[in-house]
C-alpha positions in Angstrom: 160.5 80.1 21.6 159.1 83.4 20.3 160.6 84.8 17.3 162.3 87.8 18.6 163.1 89.3 15.3 159.3 89.3 14.3 158.6 90.2 17.7 160.6 93.5 17.8 160.0 94.4 14.0 156.6 94.5 14.7 156.2 95.9 18.2 158.6 98.8 17.3 156.3 99.6 14.2 152.8 99.3 15.9 153.6 100.4 19.4 156.8 102.6 19.6 156.2 104.6 16.4 159.1 103.0 14.6 161.8 103.8 17.2 163.1 101.9 20.4 165.6 103.2 23.0 168.0 100.3 24.1 166.3 100.5 27.5 162.8 99.6 26.1 164.4 96.7 24.2 166.2 95.4 27.7 162.8 95.5 29.1 161.0 93.8 26.5 163.6 91.3 26.6 163.4 90.7 30.4 159.7 90.2 30.0 160.0 87.8 27.2 163.1 86.1 28.8 160.9 85.5 32.2 158.2 84.1 29.9 160.2 81.8 28.2 162.1 80.4 31.2 159.2 79.8 33.3 155.7 80.2 31.9 156.0 79.3 28.2 153.2 76.7 28.4 150.7 79.3 29.7 148.3 81.4 27.4 149.9 83.8 25.2 147.3 86.2 26.0 148.5 86.6 29.4 152.1 87.6 28.3 150.4 90.0 25.8 148.4 91.6 28.6 151.3 91.8 31.0 153.3 93.5 28.5 150.6 95.9 27.7 150.3 96.6 31.4 153.8 97.3 31.5 153.7 99.6 28.4 150.8 101.6 30.0 152.3 101.8 33.8 155.8 102.6 32.8 154.6 105.3 30.2 156.1 103.2 27.3 159.4 103.1 29.2 159.2 99.4 29.6 161.5 100.0 32.6 160.5 100.0 36.3 159.7 103.2 37.3 158.6 105.4 40.2 155.1 106.9 40.2 155.0 110.4 39.0 154.3 112.6 42.0 155.3 109.7 44.4 151.9 109.3 45.6 151.2 113.0 46.5 147.7 113.3 47.5 147.0 109.8 47.9 146.6 108.0 51.2 149.5 105.4 50.1 151.7 108.5 49.5 151.8 109.0 53.2 152.6 106.5 55.8 149.1 105.1 56.1 148.1 101.7 55.6 145.1 100.1 53.5 142.8 100.2 56.5 143.7 103.5 57.5 146.1 103.1 60.3 149.5 104.8 60.3 153.0 102.8 60.3 155.9 103.9 62.0 158.2 101.1 61.4 159.9 102.8 58.4 160.5 106.3 56.9 159.6 104.7 53.4 156.4 105.4 51.5 154.7 102.9 49.5 153.9 104.7 46.4 153.9 103.0 42.8 156.9 101.6 41.7 158.1 99.1 39.2 156.4 97.6 36.1 153.0 97.4 37.7 153.1 100.4 40.1 153.0 98.5 43.2 151.2 100.5 45.8 150.5 100.2 49.5 152.5 98.9 52.5 150.5 95.6 52.7 151.4 94.9 49.1 155.2 95.7 49.4 154.9 93.4 52.3 153.1 90.5 50.4 155.6 91.0 47.5 158.5 91.0 49.8 157.4 87.9 51.6 156.7 86.0 48.2 160.0 86.8 46.5 162.1 86.4 50.0 163.1 90.3 50.1 162.4 93.0 52.6 160.7 95.4 50.5 159.4 97.3 53.6 162.9 98.4 54.5 164.1 98.5 50.6 161.0 99.6 48.6 163.6 100.7 46.1 164.3 97.1 45.0 161.1 97.2 43.0 162.8 99.4 40.7 165.4 96.5 39.9 164.6 94.9 36.5 164.3 91.3 37.8 162.4 92.1 40.9 159.9 94.3 38.9 159.6 91.3 36.3 158.9 88.7 39.2 156.3 90.9 40.9 154.4 91.6 37.5 154.2 87.8 36.6 153.5 86.4 40.1 151.2 89.3 41.1 149.0 89.0 38.0 149.1 85.4 37.7 148.2 84.8 41.5 146.0 88.0 42.0 148.2 89.7 44.6 146.9 93.3 43.9 143.2 93.2 43.9 142.6 89.5 44.0 141.8 89.2 40.3 144.4 87.1 38.2 144.8 86.7 34.6 143.4 83.2 34.5 140.1 84.6 35.3 140.2 86.7 32.0 141.7 84.5 29.7 141.3 80.8 29.6 139.6 78.1 27.1 136.2 79.8 27.5 136.8 83.5 28.3 138.9 86.3 26.6 137.9 89.3 28.5 140.7 92.0 27.6 138.8 94.9 29.1 137.9 93.6 32.5 141.6 92.1 32.9 142.5 95.8 34.0 140.9 94.8 37.2 143.8 92.7 38.0 145.6 96.0 38.6 143.2 99.0 39.0 139.7 98.8 38.5 138.8 99.8 34.6 141.0 102.8 34.7 142.4 103.2 30.9 141.0 99.5 30.3 140.2 100.2 26.5 143.7 101.7 26.0 145.4 98.6 27.5 143.2 96.3 25.7 144.4 97.9 22.7 148.0 97.6 23.9 147.4 94.1 24.4 145.9 93.2 21.0 148.9 94.9 19.5 151.5 92.8 21.5 149.5 89.5 21.2 149.9 90.3 17.2 153.7 90.4 17.8 153.9 86.9 19.4 155.0 84.5 16.7 156.8 81.1 17.2 158.0 80.7 13.5 161.4 80.7 12.4 
């Protein structure tokens, strides 16, 4: 089990300027719980990178959020699929939501199918903490978003914290998120 006292003491100091909101603690606990309940045998660098991704993509809120601007000026902010065709089967727009800012009709469709949810009809479900957590974990581990996955960047022979950003969004803000990942990794301890 991760030493939560150590984790929260250090992450508050290093990543949150010495102050937490309860909602941040709740979000971090949801991520740590998912890890410990289902993935604790995996590489801790995966956990650190997911925490860093959520930290960045939620603007440090560590709660599932809607994309600022709701996709305004972007194709996914209109009723357009990745291939440029229009969809008319829903009034919903598929702008960024959740811990990883899930975008595009096809990605909502894929995530919904994997989780047994209709995210095309109910995209706002991605804002629910358990759903956002599952999307982040499975999506980053299985390569749902860009085809890239955590095991490509963190394994027994590789540690590529910069290029791990390609799992979500090219190399946009890759150095910043890499720094967050190193910081989170330093907060993970199993000592009692």
